[in-house]
N, C-alpha and C positions, 0 to 999 in steps of 0.2 A: 216549514209547515204553512199550509194555505191559510189565507186570511179568514176564510169561513170557519175553519177548525179552531183558529186562535180565539174567535169570539165565544167558543164554548168552553174554553179552558182558562182558568185563573191560576195565578201563582200567589201564594201567601209566603212572605219572607219573615221569619222570626228574628227580630233585631232589637228586642227591648232590654236585654240583659246588661248588667253592669260589668261582668267579667272580672270579678275580684282577684282571680288567680293571675291576671295580667300584671298586677301590682302597679297600676297606673290610674291616674284620675280620669283618663279618657275612656269613654264608652268603648267596649270591646270592638264593635263593628267599625269604629272609626280609625282603628290602627291600619297603617298603610301596607299594601302589598304592591310592589312595583310602582310606587308613586301615587297610588289611588287608595282611598279607604276600601277595606275589604267588602263592605256592603255594596259598593258600586260595581264590583266584579260580579256579585250575585245578581244584582238588578240587570246587568248587561246580559247575563245568561237567561234570566226570566223573560226579558223582553223578546228574545228570539223564539220563545215558546208560547207566551201568553199575550204578546202585543202590549196593549195598554191595560190589560186586566191584571194589574199587579198591586197587591196590598202589602204594605210594609208595616209590621207591628212594631211600634216604637214605645219606649218607656224611659229608660235612663238617658239623660241628656237629649231628650227628644227633639228639641229645637235644632240642635247642632246636627243630629242624625237626619232630621227632615231637610235641612239646608243642603247637606252633602248628597243625599239621595235624589233630591229634586234637580240637582245639577247633572245627574246621570240620565234621568228619564222622567217622563210624566207618570207618576204613580199615585196611588191612594194611600192615605195613612190611617191606621187604626191605633188608638192609644191604649196601652195596658198600664193603667195607673198603679196597680200593685202587681209585682211579679209573683204570680201564684201558680207558676208551672207552664209547661209547653201546651197542655190541653187548654188551659185558661187563655193563653196567648192566641190560639187559633179561634177560640170562642169570640174574642174581641174583634176578629176580622170577619166573622160570618155575616154580620149585618151589611157589610160592604160588598157582598157578592151579588151581582146582578142576576135577574131571573133566568137569562139565557145560558148561564154557566152550568155545564154538566159535570165536569171533572175539575178537581182542585189539586194542584201540585204544591206540596209544602216543602219549602227550602229553608236552609239555616243561614242566617246572616254571617255566621262565622265559619262557613265552608266555602271559601272563595275560589277554589280550583275546579269546581264542577263545570263540565262543558255542556253546552246546550244540546249537542248531539246525543249525549248520554241521557239527558232528560227527555228528549224526543223519543228515543228508543224505549225508555221506561213507559211513556204514555202509549206508544204503539203496542207494547206488550200488554198493558192494562186493557186496552180496547179489544185486542185480539182474543184475550182470555176471558173477556166479559166480566172483569173482576170488580169487586166492590172496593178493594184496597190492593195496591201493588207497592211493595216496599223495595227500594233499591238496597241490595245487599252486596257485600264483597267478601271474597274468601281470602283468609289470611293464614299464614303458618303459625303465627303467635297471636291468638285472639284475646289475650289477657287484657282485662280492663274494659272490654266491649260487651254490649248486649248481644247474646247469641240468639239465632233464629231457630226456633223449634218447629220443624215441619212434619206433618203427618204423612201417612202412607199414600194419600191422594194428592200430595203436593200443596196442601193448604197450610198456611202459617198458623200454628196454634197459639203461640205467644212469643214474646221477646223476653228472654231471661237475662236479667242484669247480673253482672259478675258476682255481686254480694249474695245473690239468691241462688246461684247455680251450684248443682251437685258436682262431684268430681267427674262424673260421666258427661254431664251437660257442658262442663268447661272444655271438653274435647271438641265440641262443635266449632267448626272453622268459619262458618258463614256468619257474618256480623252485621248488625244494623248500622246503616249510614245516617239515619235520621231524615232521609229524603223519601217522600211518599207521593203516590198519585191515588186520590180517593174520590169515589163518587160523591157528589155534593150532598145528595139527600141522605146517604148513609153517614156522611161526616156529621151532619147536623143531628141526626138521630142518635148516633153513638156518643157524641160529645155531651148530650143531655143525660147520659147514663153513667159517666165516669165520676168517681168519688175521690176525695182527698184523704182517704184512710190509710196514710202511709207516714213514715217517719218525718218526712219533710212537710207534711200537711199541704201538699201541692196536687194539682190536677195534671196528670201525666197523659200526653198524647198517645203514648205507647199502649195505654189501657184500651184504646179502641180496637186493638188487635184481638184481645181475649173476648171482648164484647161481640165482635163480628164473628169470631169462630164459634162462640156459644150459640149465636143466632143463625148458624149454618150459612154464613155469607161466603163469597169467594175471596179468600185472602191469599194472594199469590206473591211470589218472590220474582224479582228481576235481578239477576246477578251481573254486576258491572265487571268490566275487565281490568280496570286500572284503580288500584287502591289509593294512589296519589290524589285522585280527583276528590275523594271524600275525606281528606285530611281536615280535621276540625282544629280551629285555633283557640286554645284555652289558656295558653301560657306564652310567655316571651319566647321560650324555646320553640314552641309550635309555630310562632310567627316567623322566626328565622328559617325554620324548615320550609314553611309555605313560600317564603320569598325565594329561597333557593330553587324550589320546584318550579315556580313561575319563571324564573330566569332560565332554567334548563329548558322549559317548554318554548320560550321565546327563541332560544338558541336553535331549537329543532326547526322552528318555523322559518327563521331568517336564513 
């Protein structure tokens, strides 16, 4: 991607969580994949897309995460003092976005296998469609446990339905949310100001911007990725082993 375009795109990486399901004292994003903390893999991808416009949201073990991330690239850090949800994490990063930024890519610090080429294609699709939000989705045979993408007859994403809230019919939807987004900066700021923590967790969910945008008749589009392995999230030790194997397989293909 050209330098001129890079200056208009920022990446926000969510890396504040503790990761209690890892059953480890180490912050989740510091667990290694192929000898490097997984956050560093995500930063390497972000760098190819956004240059130096990378904001890493840190919280749990922030100084150790900061040290590791800084070894990978020159990034900006935003502190999330209390982990109040993904929407709140992005809010913490907003003040660090420069005026010239037009689009914001939101990445997850625990999704280390995502390739820059996929993110670039997501951004290109977002621009071509003149979208307010474009969500990276993947299609899976067994979508159990994932948020389903509800798309209307015009191809707009109406909402992301979490497994616990899905009807039997909705559970048949095979397009799932990866947690990776490309969002128009102004819409992001506007929609984040409208989300509420009226849920069981009392948290501010980033996914709520989808319903807000749809209600406000914004362009909410899907970009469907071709490789489900790229969006594997690491939440448990089992996931970490799986991600390590996938990375080794990828390296084997390249060499």
